[in-house]
C-alpha positions in Angstrom: 20.5 -3.2 28.7 18.7 -0.3 26.9 16.8 1.8 29.3 14.6 5.3 28.1 13.6 7.6 30.5 10.7 10.5 29.3 12.2 10.6 25.9 10.4 13.4 23.6 11.4 13.8 20.1 9.6 16.3 17.5 9.9 16.4 13.4 10.4 19.7 11.3 7.5 19.8 9.0 7.0 22.2 6.2 3.5 23.3 4.4 5.1 25.6 1.8 7.5 28.4 3.7 6.2 27.5 6.9 7.6 25.3 9.4 5.8 23.5 12.3 6.8 21.0 14.7 5.4 17.4 14.7 5.5 15.4 17.9 6.4 11.7 17.6 7.4 10.8 20.8 5.7 11.9 23.5 7.3 11.2 27.2 8.5 7.4 26.2 10.1 5.1 28.7 11.2 1.8 28.4 13.8 -0.6 29.9 14.8 -3.7 27.5 16.8 -6.4 29.6 20.0 -7.9 28.2 18.6 -11.4 26.1 15.4 -10.2 25.7 13.0 -10.5 23.1 10.8 -6.8 22.6 8.1 -6.7 19.7 6.7 -3.3 19.5 3.3 -3.0 17.8 1.2 0.4 16.5 -0.1 1.8 13.7 1.5 4.0 11.2 3.0 7.3 12.5 2.6 5.8 16.5 6.6 7.0 16.9 7.9 3.2 16.9 10.6 3.7 14.2 11.7 6.9 16.0 11.8 5.2 18.8 14.0 2.5 17.1 16.0 5.2 16.2 16.5 6.8 19.0 18.5 3.2 20.6 21.6 3.4 18.1 22.1 7.4 18.2 20.2 7.7 14.5 18.2 10.3 16.3 18.8 12.1 19.9 15.9 13.1 22.4 14.4 16.7 22.3 14.0 15.9 26.3 14.8 12.8 28.4 17.8 10.1 28.2 18.4 7.1 26.4 20.9 4.6 28.0 22.5 1.7 25.9 24.9 -0.3 28.9 24.6 2.5 31.2 26.2 5.2 28.5 24.3 8.5 27.7 23.8 8.5 23.5 23.6 12.3 24.2 27.8 12.0 25.0 29.3 11.6 21.8 32.4 10.0 22.9 30.4 6.9 23.0 28.7 7.1 19.9 30.9 4.4 18.5 30.4 2.0 21.2 26.8 2.4 21.1 26.6 1.6 17.8 28.4 -1.9 17.5 26.6 -2.5 20.5 22.7 -2.0 18.9 23.0 -2.8 15.2 20.0 -1.8 13.2 18.1 -3.6 10.2 16.0 -1.4 8.1 12.6 -2.6 6.5 14.1 -1.9 2.8 17.6 -3.9 2.8 18.8 -2.3 -0.4 18.9 0.8 1.7 21.7 -0.7 4.2 23.6 -3.0 2.2 26.3 -1.6 0.1 29.2 -4.2 -1.0 29.7 -5.7 -4.7 29.3 -9.3 -3.0 27.5 -10.6 0.3 30.6 -11.2 1.9 32.4 -8.1 1.1 29.0 -6.3 2.6 29.2 -8.1 5.7 32.9 -7.1 6.0 32.1 -3.5 6.4 31.3 -3.4 10.2 34.5 -5.8 11.5 36.7 -3.7 8.7 35.9 -0.4 10.4 36.7 -2.0 13.9 40.5 -2.5 12.2 40.1 -6.2 12.9 42.7 -8.6 11.7 42.1 -9.8 7.9 41.8 -13.5 9.5 39.8 -12.3 12.3 37.2 -10.7 9.1 37.2 -13.5 7.5 36.2 -15.9 10.2 33.5 -13.5 11.7 32.1 -12.9 8.2 32.0 -16.8 7.4 30.4 -17.3 11.6 27.7 -14.5 10.5 26.7 -15.6 7.4 26.6 -19.1 8.9 23.7 -18.0 11.4 21.8 -16.4 9.0 22.2 -19.8 6.2 24.1 -17.7 3.3 27.5 -19.2 3.6 26.8 -20.8 0.2 26.0 -17.2 -1.1 29.0 -15.7 0.0 30.4 -14.7 -3.7 27.2 -13.4 -5.3 26.4 -9.9 -5.6 23.5 -8.9 -3.1 21.4 -7.6 -5.7 21.1 -10.9 -7.3 19.3 -12.4 -4.3 15.4 -12.5 -3.2 14.4 -9.9 -0.8 14.6 -12.4 2.0 18.0 -13.3 1.5 19.1 -9.5 1.6 17.4 -8.9 4.4 19.4 -12.0 6.3 22.5 -10.0 4.9 21.9 -7.1 6.5 21.5 -9.5 9.6 24.6 -10.9 9.0 26.1 -7.7 8.8 25.2 -6.3 12.2 26.3 -10.0 13.7 29.7 -9.3 11.9 29.8 -6.2 14.0 29.2 -8.0 17.5 26.2 -6.3 18.2 24.6 -7.9 21.1 20.9 -5.9 20.7 19.6 -5.8 17.1 16.7 -3.5 16.3 14.8 -4.5 13.7 12.1 -1.8 12.1 9.7 -3.8 9.8 12.0 -6.5 8.2 9.6 -8.7 6.9 7.2 -5.8 5.3 8.3 -6.7 1.9 8.7 -10.1 2.1 6.9 -13.3 0.2 5.8 -15.5 2.8 8.1 -18.0 3.0 11.1 -15.4 3.0 9.5 -14.0 5.8 9.2 -17.4 7.7 12.8 -17.8 6.9 13.9 -14.4 8.6 11.5 -14.9 11.6 13.3 -18.7 11.9 16.8 -16.9 12.1 15.5 -14.0 14.2 14.7 -16.5 16.6 17.5 -18.6 16.7 19.5 -15.5 17.4 17.6 -14.8 20.7 17.8 -18.4 21.6 21.8 -17.8 21.4 21.2 -15.1 23.6 21.3 -11.7 21.2 18.8 -8.9 22.6 15.8 -8.6 20.0 13.8 -5.3 19.3 11.1 -6.5 16.7 9.2 -3.8 14.9 6.2 -5.3 13.5 3.0 -4.9 12.4 2.6 -8.6 12.0 0.9 -9.7 15.3 1.9 -13.5 14.5 5.4 -12.2 14.6 4.6 -10.2 18.0 3.5 -13.5 19.6 6.6 -15.0 19.2 8.3 -12.0 21.5 8.7 -12.4 25.4 7.1 -9.2 25.7 5.1 -6.8 23.5 4.5 -3.1 23.6 1.8 -0.9 21.8 2.1 2.5 20.7 -0.2 5.1 19.8 0.4 9.0 19.0 3.9 9.1 20.6 3.0 7.3 24.1 3.2 3.7 25.3 -0.2 2.7 25.2 0.2 -0.8 27.1 3.1 -3.6 27.7 3.0 -7.1 28.7 3.1 -10.5 27.6 1.7 -11.2 24.2 -1.0 -13.4 25.9 -1.8 -10.7 27.9 -2.3 -8.2 25.3 -3.8 -10.0 22.4 -6.3 -11.4 25.3 -8.2 -7.9 24.7 -8.8 -7.4 21.3 -10.6 -4.0 22.1 -7.2 -2.5 22.9 -6.1 -3.9 20.2 -8.7 -2.2 17.6 -8.4 0.9 19.6 -4.7 1.2 18.3 -5.7 -0.3 15.1 -4.2 -3.6 15.4 -5.3 -6.9 14.9 -4.9 -10.5 16.9 -3.4 -13.0 15.4 -5.4 -15.4 13.2 -4.5 -18.2 15.1 -5.9 -16.7 18.5 -8.9 -15.3 16.6 -9.4 -18.6 15.4 -9.0 -20.0 19.0 -11.5 -17.4 20.3 -14.2 -18.6 17.5 -13.7 -22.1 19.0 -13.8 -20.9 22.5 -16.9 -19.1 22.0 -18.8 -22.5 20.3 -17.7 -24.6 23.0 -14.6 -26.7 21.3 -11.9 -25.6 23.0 -11.6 -24.9 26.7 -11.3 -20.8 27.8 -8.3 -21.6 29.9 -6.0 -18.5 28.6 -5.4 -16.9 24.8 -4.1 -19.1 22.5 -0.7 -18.1 20.3 1.0 -20.8 18.6 -0.8 -23.2 15.7 0.8 -25.7 17.2 -1.1 -24.6 20.9 -4.4 -24.7 19.2 -4.3 -28.0 17.5 -3.1 -29.9 20.2 -6.0 -28.2 22.5 -8.7 -29.2 19.4 -7.0 -33.2 18.6 -7.6 -33.7 22.4 -11.6 -32.3 22.2 -11.7 -34.1 18.8 -9.6 -37.6 20.4 -12.4 -39.9 19.2 -13.2 -38.8 15.2 -12.7 -41.0 13.0 -9.5 -40.6 11.0 -10.9 -42.6 8.3 -14.1 -40.9 7.6 -14.2 -39.2 4.0 -13.4 -35.9 3.1 -13.1 -33.4 0.1 -10.8 -30.5 -1.1 -13.4 -28.5 -1.9 -14.8 -25.3 -1.9 -14.7 -23.5 1.0 -16.9 -20.3 3.0 -17.5 -17.8 0.9 -15.9 -14.4 1.3 -18.2 -11.7 3.0 -20.9 -9.9 1.2 -20.0 -6.8 1.2 -16.5 -7.5 -0.4 -18.2 -9.3 -3.4 -18.7 -6.9 -6.9 -20.5 -8.0 -9.6 -18.3 -8.9 -13.0 -19.5 -9.4 -16.4 -17.6 -11.3 -18.5 -19.5 -11.6 -21.3 -18.7 -7.6 -22.1 -15.1 -9.1 -23.0 -11.7 -8.8 -21.4 -10.9 -4.9 -20.9 -7.0 -6.1 -20.8 -5.7 -9.3 -22.3 -2.8 -10.7 -22.0 -1.8 -13.5 -24.9 1.6 -15.6 -24.3 3.9 -13.0 -22.8 7.5 -13.4 -23.1 10.1 -10.8 -21.4 13.6 -10.8 -20.9 15.8 -8.6 -19.0 19.4 -7.6 -20.6 17.9 -9.4 -24.2 21.6 -10.8 -25.9 24.2 -9.6 -23.0 26.2 -12.1 -20.7 23.9 -11.3 -17.7 20.4 -12.3 -19.7 17.6 -13.4 -17.6 14.3 -14.8 -18.6 11.7 -13.3 -16.5 8.3 -14.0 -18.1 7.8 -17.8 -20.1 4.6 -17.3 -21.7 2.4 -15.7 -19.6 -1.7 -15.3 -21.0 -4.9 -14.1 -19.0 -7.7 -11.9 -19.3 -9.3 -9.1 -16.7 -13.1 -8.5 -16.9 -14.5 -5.2 -15.5 -14.7 -4.5 -12.2 -13.0 -7.7 -11.5 -9.9 -8.2 -9.1 -7.5 -10.3 -9.9 -5.1 -11.8 -7.0 -1.3 -12.2 -8.1 0.9 -14.0 -5.7 4.1 -16.0 -5.8 7.6 -15.7 -4.3 10.0 -13.0 -4.7 11.4 -13.3 -8.5 8.3 -15.1 -9.7 8.0 -12.0 -12.2 5.0 -10.3 -10.9 6.3 -6.9 -11.2 7.9 -7.1 -14.3 4.4 -8.6 -15.8 2.8 -5.5 -14.0 5.4 -3.2 -15.8 4.4 -5.2 -19.0 0.7 -4.2 -18.8 0.9 -0.3 -19.0 4.0 -0.1 -21.3 6.8 0.6 -19.1 8.1 -2.3 -20.4 7.8 -4.0 -23.4 7.7 -7.9 -24.2 9.9 -10.0 -26.6 7.4 -11.7 -27.9 3.7 -12.0 -27.6 0.8 -9.5 -27.1 -1.2 -6.9 -24.7 -4.6 -6.0 -25.7 -6.6 -3.3 -24.0 -10.4 -3.1 -24.9 -9.3 -5.3 -27.9 -6.5 -3.5 -29.0 -2.8 -4.3 -29.4 -0.7 -2.0 -27.6 2.2 -3.2 -29.5 0.3 -2.1 -32.6 2.4 0.4 -34.5 1.2 4.5 -33.5 -0.9 3.3 -30.7 0.1 6.2 -27.8 1.2 4.8 -24.6 0.1 8.1 -22.8 -3.8 6.8 -23.6 -2.9 3.4 -22.4 -1.3 4.8 -19.0 -4.0 7.2 -18.4 -6.5 3.4 -18.4 -4.2 1.3 -17.0 -2.7 3.0 -13.8 0.2 1.4 -11.6 0.9 2.2 -8.2 4.0 1.1 -7.1 5.5 -1.1 -3.8 7.3 2.0 -2.7 5.3 5.1 -2.8 8.4 7.6 -2.8 9.3 6.2 -6.4 6.6 8.0 -7.8 6.2 11.2 -5.6 8.6 14.1 -6.3 6.4 17.5 -6.7 6.9 20.1 -4.2 3.7 19.7 -2.6 0.5 17.1 -2.4 -1.6 18.9 -4.5 1.0 19.2 -7.3 1.5 15.7 -6.8 -1.5 14.7 -7.7 -2.1 17.0 -10.6 0.6 16.1 -12.4 -1.1 12.7 -14.0 -4.0 15.0 -15.0 -1.9 17.7 -16.7 0.3 15.4 -18.6 -3.1 13.7 -19.5 -4.1 16.9 -21.4 -6.2 18.4 -18.9 -6.2 21.9 -18.2 -4.9 23.5 -15.0 -8.7 23.9 -13.8 -9.6 20.5 -14.4 -6.4 19.0 -13.2 -7.4 20.4 -10.1 -10.8 19.8 -9.9 -10.1 16.0 -10.4 -7.0 16.1 -8.0 -9.1 17.7 -4.9 -11.8 14.9 -5.6 -9.2 12.0 -5.7 -7.4 13.6 -2.5 -10.7 13.6 -1.1 -11.6 9.7 -1.8 -8.2 8.7 -0.1 -9.0 10.5 2.8 -6.7 13.2 2.2 -7.7 16.5 3.8 -6.9 20.1 2.7 -4.7 20.6 5.2 -2.1 18.7 3.7 -2.5 19.6 0.3 0.2 22.5 0.6 3.0 19.8 2.8 5.9 18.4 0.9 4.9 14.6 -0.1 8.3 13.5 1.6 6.9 14.5 5.2 4.0 12.2 5.1 3.6 9.1 7.0 4.2 6.2 5.0 0.5 5.7 5.0 -0.2 8.7 3.3 2.2 8.4 1.4 0.7 5.3 -0.4 -2.9 6.9 -0.4 -1.4 9.9 -2.0 0.5 7.6 -4.6 -2.8 6.0 -5.4 -4.8 9.1 -5.6 -2.4 10.3 -8.1 -3.3 7.2 -10.3 -6.8 8.0 -9.2 -6.9 11.3 -10.6 -6.7 10.2 -14.2 -9.7 8.4 -13.7 -8.2 4.7 -14.8 -10.3 1.8 -15.8 -7.9 -1.2 -14.8 -5.9 -0.4 -11.2 -2.6 -2.5 -10.7 -1.4 -2.5 -7.2 2.0 -3.6 -6.4 1.8 -4.5 -2.6 -0.1 -1.7 -2.0 -0.4 -2.4 2.0 3.1 -3.2 2.3 4.4 -1.8 5.9 0.9 -0.6 6.8 -0.7 -1.0 10.0 -4.3 -3.2 10.0 -6.4 0.0 10.5 -4.6 1.7 7.7 -4.6 -1.3 5.1 -9.0 -1.5 5.5 -8.8 2.2 5.0 -6.7 1.7 1.3 -8.7 -1.4 0.4 -11.8 0.3 1.1 -11.0 2.8 -1.0 -10.0 0.6 -3.7 -13.4 -1.5 -3.1 -15.6 1.7 -3.8 -13.4 2.5 -6.8 -14.5 -0.7 -8.2 -18.1 -0.8 -7.2 -18.7 2.8 -8.8 -16.4 3.2 -11.3 -16.8 -0.7 -12.6 -12.5 -0.6 -12.4 -10.7 -3.5 -12.8 -7.9 -4.3 -10.7 -4.7 -6.4 -10.2 -3.9 -6.9 -6.6 0.3 -8.2 -6.2 0.1 -9.5 -2.7 2.3 -11.5 0.0 -0.3 -11.2 2.2 -3.0 -14.3 1.8 -5.5 -13.2 4.0 -5.7 -10.1 1.8 -6.1 -12.1 -1.4 -8.9 -14.1 0.2 -10.7 -11.1 1.1 -10.6 -8.8 -1.8 -10.4 -11.1 -4.9 -12.2 -13.0 -7.1 -9.8 -15.0 -8.7 -6.1 -15.8 -7.9 -3.2 -16.3 -10.0 0.0 -18.1 -8.8 3.3 -17.4 -10.7 6.3 -19.2 -10.7 9.3 -19.3 -13.3 8.3 -16.5 -14.8 4.6 -18.3 -15.8 0.8 -18.8 -14.1 0.9 -22.5 -12.6 -2.6 -22.3 -11.0 -5.7 -20.0 -11.3 -9.1 -19.9 -10.0 -11.2 -19.0 -7.0 -9.3 -18.1 -3.7 -10.8 -21.3 -2.2 -9.7 -23.3 -5.3 -6.3 -22.2 -5.4 -5.5 -22.5 -1.5 -7.3 -25.3 -0.7 -4.5 -27.2 -3.1 -1.8 -26.7 -0.5 0.9 -29.2 -1.6 0.6 -27.3 -5.1 0.5 -23.8 -3.4 4.2 -24.4 -1.6 5.3 -26.9 -3.9 5.4 -23.1 -6.0 7.3 -21.4 -3.0 3.7 -19.5 -2.0 1.8 -20.2 1.1 -1.8 -20.6 2.1 -3.9 -18.4 5.0 -3.0 -19.2 8.2 -6.1 -20.8 8.8 -6.0 -23.1 6.2 -3.0 -23.8 6.6 -3.9 -25.2 10.4 -6.6 -26.9 8.8 -4.1 -28.8 6.6 -2.1 -30.0 9.7 -5.4 -30.9 11.8 -6.6 -33.1 8.6 -2.8 -35.0 8.6 -3.3 -35.3 12.6 -6.3 -37.1 11.8 -9.5 -34.7 12.3 -12.0 -35.5 9.3 -12.5 -32.2 8.2 -14.7 -32.6 5.2 -13.5 -29.7 3.3 -10.5 -27.1 3.7 -11.7 -23.4 4.6 -9.7 -20.0 3.9 -11.4 -17.7 6.4 -11.5 -17.9 10.2 -15.3 -17.9 10.4 -15.9 -20.9 7.9 -12.3 -22.9 9.4 -14.4 -22.8 12.4 -17.6 -23.9 12.0 -15.8 -26.6 9.6 -13.6 -27.4 12.7 -16.9 -27.4 15.2 -18.5 -29.7 12.7 -15.9 -32.3 13.0 -15.7 -32.2 16.3 -18.6 -32.6 17.1 -19.1 -35.5 14.8 -16.4 -37.2 16.3 -18.1 -37.1 19.5 -21.1 -38.5 18.3 -22.8 -35.4 17.6 -23.6 -35.6 13.8 -22.8 -33.1 11.1 
C-alpha cells in the first residue's frame, strides 16, 4: 500500500543569520502492506515524525520516491487522493481540531469532499460510533479530555474514508486510562481492516503491532516482529529504547527459573498463564497482606528533612474558572498539603483532575478563590507580597516547552528569566551558561533559535530557563511527555542532581506511573479537585482498587501481580518495581511447589 524507496530529507537550520542543513532521513525504504499494523520506534530526532509526514504529502523527499497505492506523492495531481487515503493524527489533538462541536469537526473532511448532507450525517455518526463518542457529538471539543480529543481526531480521519491511519505519538499527553481507551480503538480499527502506522515511544504499545521498525539517526536500524526485536535488549538500549515492562519481568522470571525460556513474552495474559502453570500447586488459601513493596533504587533516594518546616504549604485551596459566569467551573475543592526541602512529590490523576491548575496556583500564575499558599511560612496572598520574587523561587516548567520558548536564540531565552529577576547582563549570562551546561546543551546550540531544536532539546532548554533562576521549588508538568527513554532518563538525572546538590524540592506531575515510583518520595492522587490518596508510592499503588476508582492506574508490574493474586497465586504483597515483583512471584511459585518462602 505504501512504499518509500531510499528517501532523503534535510531541514534548514538557522544559527543567527547563517543557514545550514540537518539531515532527518538518509536513505529510508519501507514497504507497508494493506491491513498491516506497523509500529515505528526511535529516539527523539531519529526521523520518525519526518517519515510520517512524507506518507501523506505534508513533506516531499529531497531524494527518493514515496508511493501510496502506486501513486507518486511528488505528482501534484494525486495530492488530494493521497491525503484522503492516508490520514494523520498528531501528538497534540488541539493542532487539528477546528470545529465548534464534535460532529462539526468530524464532518470537515466529508464536507470538503462535497458529499451529500445525508451521507455526511451517516458518515459522522459511523465514525463517532467507531471511537465510542457518538453521545458527545453535540459537545464542544474543547470541553473534552485529552483522550477524547484524540478520539475525535481519529474519527475525523475515519470520516474522510482514510484506508491508512498514521498516528504520531498519539498517547504522549494522555493519562493511563485515556491511553488504554485510545489503544483499544486503534486495535479495533486494525481488526476491521484499516492499515495502522503507529509512531510511539511506548514499547508496550509497539508490542501490539504486526511488525516493528526501529529508527536511529535517520536510518532504519532494524525491523521485524516485536517478539524478535524485544528479545534483543542491547539493540534497544543502543537506540535509547526500553523493553516493555511485562517483557522485562518475564526475562527476570526466566532467569530465576520460574518460567520457561521459549520465546519473548509480550502480553500480560501470556505471562500470567505461564506463571500460573508453574505455580498451579500453590494454595489459593494462603494468607497475604497488601503492604510495602520493594524499595526504590538507592541512587534515587534523597534525604528529606521535614523537621525544618515546609518550604511550600497549601491550605484548603479552592479555585474556579469563569467564577460567576454561566460556564463557571470549580476545579480545586479544598486542596491541602506541604512540601519540604529536597522532597519530590508525584502528582497523579486523570485528565481534568486539577493537577495543572494546582501547579499554576503554587507560583501565583492563578489566584485561588479561597484558601492559602505559603512559601517559607509567608502567605503569597499577603498585601504587598511580590509575586516576581515568588516566581524566582518557585519555578514552573510547562507540559509543552514551546509555550515558554520565545526568544531569538537559546542563550537569550535562558537569560530572559534571570534578567527579569534583576540580574545584570553579565550575571544573567553566567547563570544561563551554567544552566545550559547542567542540561547538556552545548555552546554550539547557544546561537540557534529554540524552535529549530528537537522536542527533547526544547524541554531541556525550557528546564534550563527555570534552573538559571536557581529556584528552591521546581514544578514539572509532564516533563518527559513525548521523550524517548534515553532522553527521559537524562532529564530526570538533571532533576535528581539539582535535588541532591541544591536541596531543591520538586513536584512532578506525570501520567507515567513507573517514573513516579522511581523518582518520588511521596504520591498524591487527585480526582475531582481534591487529594484522594496520599503516601509513599508503595502505599498508594498497592491500593489498586482505590487508585482505579479515582480514574488513575498503577505500574504495569503491580497490575500484573494484582491479576495473579486474583487468579490464585498466594502473593504475600504487591510490588511496584520489576525487580521486587520478580522476587515476590518467584517466592510464591516456589512456596506452592513445596519449596517454602
